[in-house]
N, CA, C and O atoms as a GROMACS GRO file, in nm:
protein
  468
    1UNK      N    1  -1.534  -3.929  -2.657
    1UNK     CA    2  -1.619  -3.847  -2.742
    1UNK      C    3  -1.613  -3.699  -2.700
    1UNK      O    4  -1.616  -3.610  -2.785
    2UNK      N    5  -1.604  -3.674  -2.566
    2UNK     CA    6  -1.596  -3.537  -2.518
    2UNK      C    7  -1.469  -3.468  -2.568
    2UNK      O    8  -1.470  -3.350  -2.600
    3UNK      N    9  -1.361  -3.544  -2.573
    3UNK     CA   10  -1.233  -3.488  -2.622
    3UNK      C   11  -1.246  -3.446  -2.768
    3UNK      O   12  -1.200  -3.338  -2.805
    4UNK      N   13  -1.308  -3.530  -2.849
    4UNK     CA   14  -1.329  -3.496  -2.990
    4UNK      C   15  -1.418  -3.372  -3.003
    4UNK      O   16  -1.387  -3.282  -3.080
    5UNK      N   17  -1.525  -3.368  -2.928
    5UNK     CA   18  -1.616  -3.254  -2.932
    5UNK      C   19  -1.544  -3.125  -2.894
    5UNK      O   20  -1.564  -3.021  -2.957
    6UNK      N   21  -1.462  -3.131  -2.791
    6UNK     CA   22  -1.387  -3.014  -2.746
    6UNK      C   23  -1.289  -2.967  -2.852
    6UNK      O   24  -1.281  -2.848  -2.882
    7UNK      N   25  -1.214  -3.061  -2.909
    7UNK     CA   26  -1.116  -3.026  -3.012
    7UNK      C   27  -1.182  -2.966  -3.135
    7UNK      O   28  -1.134  -2.866  -3.190
    8UNK      N   29  -1.292  -3.025  -3.179
    8UNK     CA   30  -1.360  -2.973  -3.297
    8UNK      C   31  -1.422  -2.837  -3.267
    8UNK      O   32  -1.424  -2.750  -3.354
    9UNK      N   33  -1.472  -2.817  -3.146
    9UNK     CA   34  -1.526  -2.686  -3.109
    9UNK      C   35  -1.417  -2.579  -3.116
    9UNK      O   36  -1.439  -2.471  -3.171
   10UNK      N   37  -1.299  -2.609  -3.062
   10UNK     CA   38  -1.188  -2.514  -3.069
   10UNK      C   39  -1.147  -2.490  -3.214
   10UNK      O   40  -1.122  -2.376  -3.254
   11UNK      N   41  -1.141  -2.597  -3.291
   11UNK     CA   42  -1.103  -2.585  -3.432
   11UNK      C   43  -1.202  -2.499  -3.510
   11UNK      O   44  -1.162  -2.414  -3.589
   12UNK      N   45  -1.331  -2.520  -3.488
   12UNK     CA   46  -1.431  -2.442  -3.560
   12UNK      C   47  -1.436  -2.297  -3.511
   12UNK      O   48  -1.471  -2.208  -3.588
   13UNK      N   49  -1.401  -2.272  -3.386
   13UNK     CA   50  -1.392  -2.134  -3.338
   13UNK      C   51  -1.280  -2.062  -3.411
   13UNK      O   52  -1.297  -1.948  -3.455
   14UNK      N   53  -1.164  -2.128  -3.426
   14UNK     CA   54  -1.055  -2.066  -3.501
   14UNK      C   55  -1.091  -2.047  -3.648
   14UNK      O   56  -1.057  -1.945  -3.707
   15UNK      N   57  -1.160  -2.144  -3.705
   15UNK     CA   58  -1.200  -2.133  -3.845
   15UNK      C   59  -1.300  -2.019  -3.864
   15UNK      O   60  -1.286  -1.940  -3.957
   16UNK      N   61  -1.399  -2.012  -3.779
   16UNK     CA   62  -1.497  -1.903  -3.786
   16UNK      C   63  -1.431  -1.769  -3.756
   16UNK      O   64  -1.461  -1.668  -3.820
   17UNK      N   65  -1.341  -1.769  -3.660
   17UNK     CA   66  -1.266  -1.646  -3.628
   17UNK      C   67  -1.185  -1.598  -3.747
   17UNK      O   68  -1.175  -1.478  -3.771
   18UNK      N   69  -1.128  -1.692  -3.820
   18UNK     CA   70  -1.054  -1.654  -3.940
   18UNK      C   71  -1.144  -1.588  -4.044
   18UNK      O   72  -1.104  -1.493  -4.110
   19UNK      N   73  -1.265  -1.638  -4.056
   19UNK     CA   74  -1.361  -1.578  -4.150
   19UNK      C   75  -1.399  -1.436  -4.105
   19UNK      O   76  -1.410  -1.345  -4.188
   20UNK      N   77  -1.419  -1.419  -3.976
   20UNK     CA   78  -1.452  -1.286  -3.923
   20UNK      C   79  -1.336  -1.190  -3.948
   20UNK      O   80  -1.356  -1.078  -3.995
   21UNK      N   81  -1.215  -1.235  -3.918
   21UNK     CA   82  -1.098  -1.150  -3.941
   21UNK      C   83  -1.079  -1.118  -4.089
   21UNK      O   84  -1.037  -1.008  -4.123
   22UNK      N   85  -1.110  -1.213  -4.175
   22UNK     CA   86  -1.101  -1.189  -4.319
   22UNK      C   87  -1.201  -1.081  -4.362
   22UNK      O   88  -1.167  -0.992  -4.440
   23UNK      N   89  -1.322  -1.088  -4.310
   23UNK     CA   90  -1.423  -0.987  -4.344
   23UNK      C   91  -1.380  -0.850  -4.292
   23UNK      O   92  -1.396  -0.749  -4.362
   24UNK      N   93  -1.326  -0.844  -4.170
   24UNK     CA   94  -1.277  -0.718  -4.116
   24UNK      C   95  -1.161  -0.663  -4.199
   24UNK      O   96  -1.154  -0.543  -4.224
   25UNK      N   97  -1.073  -0.751  -4.242
   25UNK     CA   98  -0.960  -0.708  -4.325
   25UNK      C   99  -1.009  -0.654  -4.459
   25UNK      O  100  -0.962  -0.550  -4.505
   26UNK      N  101  -1.103  -0.724  -4.520
   26UNK     CA  102  -1.153  -0.680  -4.651
   26UNK      C  103  -1.226  -0.547  -4.642
   26UNK      O  104  -1.224  -0.470  -4.738
   27UNK      N  105  -1.290  -0.519  -4.529
   27UNK     CA  106  -1.358  -0.390  -4.512
   27UNK      C  107  -1.258  -0.276  -4.504
   27UNK      O  108  -1.289  -0.163  -4.544
   28UNK      N  109  -1.139  -0.303  -4.455
   28UNK     CA  110  -1.036  -0.200  -4.440
   28UNK      C  111  -0.953  -0.180  -4.566
   28UNK      O  112  -0.896  -0.073  -4.588
   29UNK      N  113  -0.946  -0.282  -4.648
   29UNK     CA  114  -0.861  -0.275  -4.767
   29UNK      C  115  -0.928  -0.194  -4.878
   29UNK      O  116  -1.051  -0.182  -4.881
   30UNK      N  117  -0.846  -0.138  -4.969
   30UNK     CA  118  -0.906  -0.066  -5.082
   30UNK      C  119  -0.980  -0.161  -5.176
   30UNK      O  120  -0.970  -0.283  -5.163
   31UNK      N  121  -1.052  -0.104  -5.269
   31UNK     CA  122  -1.124  -0.184  -5.368
   31UNK      C  123  -1.027  -0.278  -5.439
   31UNK      O  124  -0.915  -0.240  -5.473
   32UNK      N  125  -1.073  -0.403  -5.461
   32UNK     CA  126  -0.987  -0.504  -5.523
   32UNK      C  127  -0.940  -0.459  -5.661
   32UNK      O  128  -1.017  -0.407  -5.741
   33UNK      N  129  -0.812  -0.481  -5.685
   33UNK     CA  130  -0.755  -0.458  -5.820
   33UNK      C  131  -0.632  -0.546  -5.835
   33UNK      O  132  -0.569  -0.585  -5.736
   34UNK      N  133  -0.599  -0.577  -5.957
   34UNK     CA  134  -0.483  -0.661  -5.986
   34UNK      C  135  -0.358  -0.574  -5.996
   34UNK      O  136  -0.288  -0.575  -6.097
   35UNK      N  137  -0.330  -0.500  -5.891
   35UNK     CA  138  -0.214  -0.411  -5.892
   35UNK      C  139  -0.120  -0.446  -5.778
   35UNK      O  140  -0.158  -0.509  -5.679
   36UNK      N  141   0.004  -0.404  -5.794
   36UNK     CA  142   0.105  -0.426  -5.692
   36UNK      C  143   0.065  -0.355  -5.562
   36UNK      O  144   0.082  -0.411  -5.453
   37UNK      N  145   0.014  -0.234  -5.573
   37UNK     CA  146  -0.024  -0.158  -5.454
   37UNK      C  147  -0.133  -0.229  -5.373
   37UNK      O  148  -0.130  -0.228  -5.250
   38UNK      N  149  -0.229  -0.288  -5.442
   38UNK     CA  150  -0.335  -0.359  -5.371
   38UNK      C  151  -0.278  -0.478  -5.294
   38UNK      O  152  -0.308  -0.496  -5.176
   39UNK      N  153  -0.196  -0.559  -5.360
   39UNK     CA  154  -0.142  -0.677  -5.294
   39UNK      C  155  -0.041  -0.640  -5.185
   39UNK      O  156  -0.022  -0.714  -5.089
   40UNK      N  157   0.024  -0.526  -5.200
   40UNK     CA  158   0.111  -0.476  -5.095
   40UNK      C  159   0.027  -0.438  -4.973
   40UNK      O  160   0.066  -0.465  -4.859
   41UNK      N  161  -0.088  -0.375  -4.996
   41UNK     CA  162  -0.179  -0.340  -4.886
   41UNK      C  163  -0.228  -0.466  -4.816
   41UNK      O  164  -0.238  -0.469  -4.693
   42UNK      N  165  -0.260  -0.570  -4.893
   42UNK     CA  166  -0.305  -0.697  -4.834
   42UNK      C  167  -0.193  -0.758  -4.750
   42UNK      O  168  -0.217  -0.802  -4.637
   43UNK      N  169  -0.072  -0.761  -4.804
   43UNK     CA  170   0.040  -0.826  -4.736
   43UNK      C  171   0.081  -0.754  -4.608
   43UNK      O  172   0.142  -0.815  -4.520
   44UNK      N  173   0.047  -0.627  -4.595
   44UNK     CA  174   0.088  -0.551  -4.477
   44UNK      C  175  -0.028  -0.522  -4.381
   44UNK      O  176  -0.012  -0.447  -4.286
   45UNK      N  177  -0.143  -0.582  -4.406
   45UNK     CA  178  -0.260  -0.559  -4.321
   45UNK      C  179  -0.259  -0.656  -4.204
   45UNK      O  180  -0.251  -0.777  -4.224
   46UNK      N  181  -0.265  -0.604  -4.082
   46UNK     CA  182  -0.259  -0.687  -3.962
   46UNK      C  183  -0.383  -0.774  -3.946
   46UNK      O  184  -0.372  -0.886  -3.897
   47UNK      N  185  -0.500  -0.724  -3.986
   47UNK     CA  186  -0.622  -0.806  -3.978
   47UNK      C  187  -0.609  -0.927  -4.070
   47UNK      O  188  -0.651  -1.037  -4.036
   48UNK      N  189  -0.551  -0.906  -4.187
   48UNK     CA  190  -0.533  -1.015  -4.282
   48UNK      C  191  -0.432  -1.116  -4.228
   48UNK      O  192  -0.449  -1.237  -4.244
   49UNK      N  193  -0.326  -1.067  -4.164
   49UNK     CA  194  -0.226  -1.157  -4.104
   49UNK      C  195  -0.289  -1.238  -3.991
   49UNK      O  196  -0.263  -1.358  -3.978
   50UNK      N  197  -0.372  -1.173  -3.909
   50UNK     CA  198  -0.440  -1.245  -3.799
   50UNK      C  199  -0.534  -1.351  -3.856
   50UNK      O  200  -0.548  -1.459  -3.799
   51UNK      N  201  -0.599  -1.319  -3.968
   51UNK     CA  202  -0.686  -1.415  -4.035
   51UNK      C  203  -0.605  -1.538  -4.076
   51UNK      O  204  -0.647  -1.652  -4.051
   52UNK      N  205  -0.491  -1.517  -4.137
   52UNK     CA  206  -0.405  -1.628  -4.179
   52UNK      C  207  -0.358  -1.712  -4.061
   52UNK      O  208  -0.352  -1.834  -4.069
   53UNK      N  209  -0.326  -1.645  -3.952
   53UNK     CA  210  -0.283  -1.717  -3.831
   53UNK      C  211  -0.398  -1.801  -3.776
   53UNK      O  212  -0.377  -1.916  -3.737
   54UNK      N  213  -0.517  -1.746  -3.773
   54UNK     CA  214  -0.634  -1.820  -3.724
   54UNK      C  215  -0.662  -1.941  -3.812
   54UNK      O  216  -0.688  -2.050  -3.761
   55UNK      N  217  -0.658  -1.922  -3.944
   55UNK     CA  218  -0.677  -2.035  -4.035
   55UNK      C  219  -0.567  -2.140  -4.017
   55UNK      O  220  -0.593  -2.260  -4.026
   56UNK      N  221  -0.444  -2.094  -3.992
   56UNK     CA  222  -0.333  -2.187  -3.971
   56UNK      C  223  -0.353  -2.273  -3.847
   56UNK      O  224  -0.331  -2.394  -3.851
   57UNK      N  225  -0.395  -2.212  -3.737
   57UNK     CA  226  -0.421  -2.286  -3.614
   57UNK      C  227  -0.535  -2.386  -3.637
   57UNK      O  228  -0.527  -2.501  -3.594
   58UNK      N  229  -0.641  -2.341  -3.705
   58UNK     CA  230  -0.754  -2.430  -3.734
   58UNK      C  231  -0.709  -2.550  -3.817
   58UNK      O  232  -0.754  -2.662  -3.795
   59UNK      N  233  -0.621  -2.526  -3.913
   59UNK     CA  234  -0.572  -2.634  -3.998
   59UNK      C  235  -0.488  -2.734  -3.920
   59UNK      O  236  -0.503  -2.855  -3.937
   60UNK      N  237  -0.401  -2.685  -3.835
   60UNK     CA  238  -0.318  -2.776  -3.755
   60UNK      C  239  -0.405  -2.859  -3.661
   60UNK      O  240  -0.382  -2.980  -3.646
   61UNK      N  241  -0.504  -2.797  -3.599
   61UNK     CA  242  -0.595  -2.874  -3.514
   61UNK      C  243  -0.672  -2.978  -3.595
   61UNK      O  244  -0.692  -3.090  -3.549
   62UNK      N  245  -0.714  -2.941  -3.715
   62UNK     CA  246  -0.788  -3.035  -3.800
   62UNK      C  247  -0.698  -3.152  -3.840
   62UNK      O  248  -0.745  -3.266  -3.845
   63UNK      N  249  -0.571  -3.126  -3.868
   63UNK     CA  250  -0.478  -3.235  -3.899
   63UNK      C  251  -0.467  -3.332  -3.782
   63UNK      O  252  -0.467  -3.454  -3.801
   64UNK      N  253  -0.458  -3.276  -3.661
   64UNK     CA  254  -0.452  -3.361  -3.541
   64UNK      C  255  -0.580  -3.444  -3.528
   64UNK      O  256  -0.574  -3.564  -3.502
   65UNK      N  257  -0.694  -3.379  -3.546
   65UNK     CA  258  -0.823  -3.449  -3.535
   65UNK      C  259  -0.832  -3.562  -3.636
   65UNK      O  260  -0.873  -3.673  -3.603
   66UNK      N  261  -0.794  -3.534  -3.760
   66UNK     CA  262  -0.800  -3.636  -3.865
   66UNK      C  263  -0.709  -3.754  -3.835
   66UNK      O  264  -0.740  -3.868  -3.869
   67UNK      N  265  -0.597  -3.727  -3.773
   67UNK     CA  266  -0.501  -3.833  -3.741
   67UNK      C  267  -0.550  -3.924  -3.628
   67UNK      O  268  -0.521  -4.044  -3.628
   68UNK      N  269  -0.625  -3.868  -3.533
   68UNK     CA  270  -0.657  -3.942  -3.412
   68UNK      C  271  -0.804  -3.984  -3.395
   68UNK      O  272  -0.836  -4.057  -3.302
   69UNK      N  273  -0.891  -3.940  -3.485
   69UNK     CA  274  -1.033  -3.972  -3.470
   69UNK      C  275  -1.090  -4.016  -3.604
   69UNK      O  276  -1.041  -3.975  -3.709
   70UNK      N  277  -1.193  -4.100  -3.601
   70UNK     CA  278  -1.256  -4.141  -3.727
   70UNK      C  279  -1.321  -4.021  -3.797
   70UNK      O  280  -1.385  -3.936  -3.734
   71UNK      N  281  -1.304  -4.016  -3.926
   71UNK     CA  282  -1.357  -3.906  -4.007
   71UNK      C  283  -1.508  -3.897  -3.995
   71UNK      O  284  -1.564  -3.787  -3.988
   72UNK      N  285  -1.576  -4.012  -3.992
   72UNK     CA  286  -1.722  -4.010  -3.986
   72UNK      C  287  -1.774  -3.952  -3.856
   72UNK      O  288  -1.890  -3.911  -3.849
   73UNK      N  289  -1.690  -3.947  -3.753
   73UNK     CA  290  -1.730  -3.882  -3.628
   73UNK      C  291  -1.689  -3.735  -3.626
   73UNK      O  292  -1.763  -3.650  -3.577
   74UNK      N  293  -1.571  -3.706  -3.678
   74UNK     CA  294  -1.517  -3.571  -3.669
   74UNK      C  295  -1.586  -3.472  -3.763
   74UNK      O  296  -1.621  -3.362  -3.722
   75UNK      N  297  -1.604  -3.512  -3.886
   75UNK     CA  298  -1.652  -3.415  -3.986
   75UNK      C  299  -1.790  -3.357  -3.955
   75UNK      O  300  -1.807  -3.236  -3.969
   76UNK      N  301  -1.888  -3.436  -3.915
   76UNK     CA  302  -2.019  -3.376  -3.886
   76UNK      C  303  -2.015  -3.269  -3.776
   76UNK      O  304  -2.096  -3.176  -3.776
   77UNK      N  305  -1.921  -3.282  -3.685
   77UNK     CA  306  -1.912  -3.184  -3.577
   77UNK      C  307  -1.869  -3.046  -3.626
   77UNK      O  308  -1.887  -2.947  -3.555
   78UNK      N  309  -1.812  -3.038  -3.744
   78UNK     CA  310  -1.771  -2.907  -3.796
   78UNK      C  311  -1.891  -2.818  -3.824
   78UNK      O  312  -1.875  -2.699  -3.851
   79UNK      N  313  -2.012  -2.874  -3.818
   79UNK     CA  314  -2.133  -2.792  -3.835
   79UNK      C  315  -2.147  -2.690  -3.722
   79UNK      O  316  -2.227  -2.597  -3.733
   80UNK      N  317  -2.069  -2.706  -3.615
   80UNK     CA  318  -2.070  -2.605  -3.509
   80UNK      C  319  -2.026  -2.470  -3.563
   80UNK      O  320  -2.058  -2.366  -3.506
   81UNK      N  321  -1.953  -2.472  -3.673
   81UNK     CA  322  -1.911  -2.347  -3.736
   81UNK      C  323  -2.028  -2.259  -3.774
   81UNK      O  324  -2.016  -2.136  -3.772
   82UNK      N  325  -2.141  -2.319  -3.809
   82UNK     CA  326  -2.261  -2.241  -3.841
   82UNK      C  327  -2.308  -2.161  -3.720
   82UNK      O  328  -2.347  -2.045  -3.731
   83UNK      N  329  -2.303  -2.224  -3.604
   83UNK     CA  330  -2.344  -2.156  -3.481
   83UNK      C  331  -2.250  -2.039  -3.453
   83UNK      O  332  -2.294  -1.927  -3.427
   84UNK      N  333  -2.120  -2.066  -3.458
   84UNK     CA  334  -2.022  -1.961  -3.430
   84UNK      C  335  -2.030  -1.847  -3.532
   84UNK      O  336  -2.013  -1.730  -3.498
   85UNK      N  337  -2.058  -1.882  -3.656
   85UNK     CA  338  -2.073  -1.780  -3.760
   85UNK      C  339  -2.193  -1.690  -3.735
   85UNK      O  340  -2.186  -1.568  -3.754
   86UNK      N  341  -2.303  -1.750  -3.694
   86UNK     CA  342  -2.424  -1.672  -3.665
   86UNK      C  343  -2.400  -1.582  -3.543
   86UNK      O  344  -2.441  -1.466  -3.543
   87UNK      N  345  -2.334  -1.635  -3.442
   87UNK     CA  346  -2.304  -1.553  -3.324
   87UNK      C  347  -2.211  -1.437  -3.360
   87UNK      O  348  -2.230  -1.326  -3.311
   88UNK      N  349  -2.113  -1.462  -3.445
   88UNK     CA  350  -2.023  -1.356  -3.489
   88UNK      C  351  -2.098  -1.249  -3.569
   88UNK      O  352  -2.070  -1.130  -3.556
   89UNK      N  353  -2.193  -1.292  -3.651
   89UNK     CA  354  -2.273  -1.196  -3.728
   89UNK      C  355  -2.345  -1.099  -3.634
   89UNK      O  356  -2.355  -0.980  -3.663
   90UNK      N  357  -2.394  -1.150  -3.522
   90UNK     CA  358  -2.466  -1.068  -3.426
   90UNK      C  359  -2.370  -0.982  -3.343
   90UNK      O  360  -2.387  -0.860  -3.334
   91UNK      N  361  -2.270  -1.046  -3.284
   91UNK     CA  362  -2.183  -0.978  -3.189
   91UNK      C  363  -2.084  -0.884  -3.258
   91UNK      O  364  -2.068  -0.770  -3.216
   92UNK      N  365  -2.018  -0.931  -3.362
   92UNK     CA  366  -1.911  -0.852  -3.425
   92UNK      C  367  -1.966  -0.753  -3.527
   92UNK      O  368  -1.923  -0.638  -3.532
   93UNK      N  369  -2.060  -0.798  -3.609
   93UNK     CA  370  -2.106  -0.714  -3.719
   93UNK      C  371  -2.241  -0.647  -3.693
   93UNK      O  372  -2.288  -0.569  -3.776
   94UNK      N  373  -2.303  -0.677  -3.579
   94UNK     CA  374  -2.429  -0.613  -3.544
   94UNK      C  375  -2.544  -0.647  -3.637
   94UNK      O  376  -2.639  -0.570  -3.649
   95UNK      N  377  -2.537  -0.763  -3.701
   95UNK     CA  378  -2.643  -0.805  -3.792
   95UNK      C  379  -2.758  -0.867  -3.713
   95UNK      O  380  -2.738  -0.921  -3.604
   96UNK      N  381  -2.876  -0.859  -3.769
   96UNK     CA  382  -2.988  -0.930  -3.708
   96UNK      C  383  -3.009  -1.060  -3.785
   96UNK      O  384  -3.012  -1.062  -3.908
   97UNK      N  385  -3.024  -1.166  -3.710
   97UNK     CA  386  -3.041  -1.298  -3.771
   97UNK      C  387  -3.184  -1.342  -3.746
   97UNK      O  388  -3.226  -1.359  -3.631
   98UNK      N  389  -3.261  -1.361  -3.854
   98UNK     CA  390  -3.401  -1.400  -3.836
   98UNK      C  391  -3.416  -1.540  -3.777
   98UNK      O  392  -3.327  -1.624  -3.788
   99UNK      N  393  -3.530  -1.562  -3.716
   99UNK     CA  394  -3.559  -1.690  -3.652
   99UNK      C  395  -3.547  -1.807  -3.750
   99UNK      O  396  -3.501  -1.915  -3.712
  100UNK      N  397  -3.589  -1.786  -3.873
  100UNK     CA  398  -3.583  -1.895  -3.972
  100UNK      C  399  -3.440  -1.946  -3.991
  100UNK      O  400  -3.420  -2.066  -4.011
  101UNK      N  401  -3.342  -1.858  -3.986
  101UNK     CA  402  -3.202  -1.902  -4.001
  101UNK      C  403  -3.156  -1.980  -3.879
  101UNK      O  404  -3.082  -2.077  -3.891
  102UNK      N  405  -3.200  -1.936  -3.759
  102UNK     CA  406  -3.166  -2.011  -3.638
  102UNK      C  407  -3.228  -2.150  -3.642
  102UNK      O  408  -3.165  -2.247  -3.599
  103UNK      N  409  -3.349  -2.160  -3.692
  103UNK     CA  410  -3.414  -2.290  -3.705
  103UNK      C  411  -3.335  -2.377  -3.803
  103UNK      O  412  -3.314  -2.496  -3.778
  104UNK      N  413  -3.291  -2.318  -3.912
  104UNK     CA  414  -3.210  -2.392  -4.009
  104UNK      C  415  -3.081  -2.443  -3.949
  104UNK      O  416  -3.042  -2.558  -3.972
  105UNK      N  417  -3.013  -2.358  -3.871
  105UNK     CA  418  -2.889  -2.400  -3.803
  105UNK      C  419  -2.919  -2.512  -3.704
  105UNK      O  420  -2.843  -2.608  -3.694
  106UNK      N  421  -3.028  -2.499  -3.631
  106UNK     CA  422  -3.065  -2.604  -3.534
  106UNK      C  423  -3.090  -2.736  -3.605
  106UNK      O  424  -3.052  -2.842  -3.554
  107UNK      N  425  -3.155  -2.732  -3.720
  107UNK     CA  426  -3.180  -2.855  -3.795
  107UNK      C  427  -3.050  -2.917  -3.846
  107UNK      O  428  -3.035  -3.039  -3.846
  108UNK      N  429  -2.957  -2.833  -3.889
  108UNK     CA  430  -2.827  -2.884  -3.934
  108UNK      C  431  -2.755  -2.953  -3.818
  108UNK      O  432  -2.704  -3.064  -3.832
  109UNK      N  433  -2.752  -2.887  -3.704
  109UNK     CA  434  -2.686  -2.944  -3.586
  109UNK      C  435  -2.757  -3.072  -3.542
  109UNK      O  436  -2.692  -3.170  -3.507
  110UNK      N  437  -2.890  -3.071  -3.542
  110UNK     CA  438  -2.965  -3.191  -3.507
  110UNK      C  439  -2.932  -3.306  -3.603
  110UNK      O  440  -2.913  -3.420  -3.560
  111UNK      N  441  -2.926  -3.276  -3.731
  111UNK     CA  442  -2.888  -3.377  -3.829
  111UNK      C  443  -2.750  -3.433  -3.804
  111UNK      O  444  -2.727  -3.553  -3.820
  112UNK      N  445  -2.657  -3.349  -3.765
  112UNK     CA  446  -2.522  -3.395  -3.733
  112UNK      C  447  -2.521  -3.483  -3.610
  112UNK      O  448  -2.444  -3.579  -3.601
  113UNK      N  449  -2.607  -3.451  -3.514
  113UNK     CA  450  -2.616  -3.536  -3.395
  113UNK      C  451  -2.667  -3.675  -3.433
  113UNK      O  452  -2.621  -3.775  -3.378
  114UNK      N  453  -2.761  -3.682  -3.527
  114UNK     CA  454  -2.809  -3.812  -3.574
  114UNK      C  455  -2.698  -3.888  -3.647
  114UNK      O  456  -2.686  -4.010  -3.633
  115UNK      N  457  -2.620  -3.817  -3.723
  115UNK     CA  458  -2.509  -3.881  -3.794
  115UNK      C  459  -2.408  -3.938  -3.694
  115UNK      O  460  -2.351  -4.045  -3.716
  116UNK      N  461  -2.386  -3.866  -3.585
  116UNK     CA  462  -2.286  -3.907  -3.484
  116UNK      C  463  -2.329  -4.034  -3.412
  116UNK      O  464  -2.243  -4.105  -3.359
  117UNK      N  465  -2.455  -4.065  -3.406
  117UNK     CA  466  -2.503  -4.181  -3.328
  117UNK      C  467  -2.469  -4.309  -3.396
  117UNK      O  468  -2.501  -4.417  -3.345
   0.00000   0.00000   0.00000
């Protein structure tokens, strides 16, 4: 069980990291438009490339997890992504997260722990 928890934690860190990198990339890119110049800017943005790499690593890890562990055990653990997302909001983006949201995340994680039993 510890091995599964570790793998899913790493996978959700990469998945959350990809979301953070995507937000950073979108902040740097020009306003969205259906033009060649816009998509050229997207294709040459290093933050966007790092986002894709992070999502790719998360996907490969998830494929491994799905192959070697029961889905009913693995999937609920992906709720750790909520924790990592909230931490990224604070650390990377300097956002303040109200107590009510932390309580909500705690309830989600607690519910997943019940599902795992």
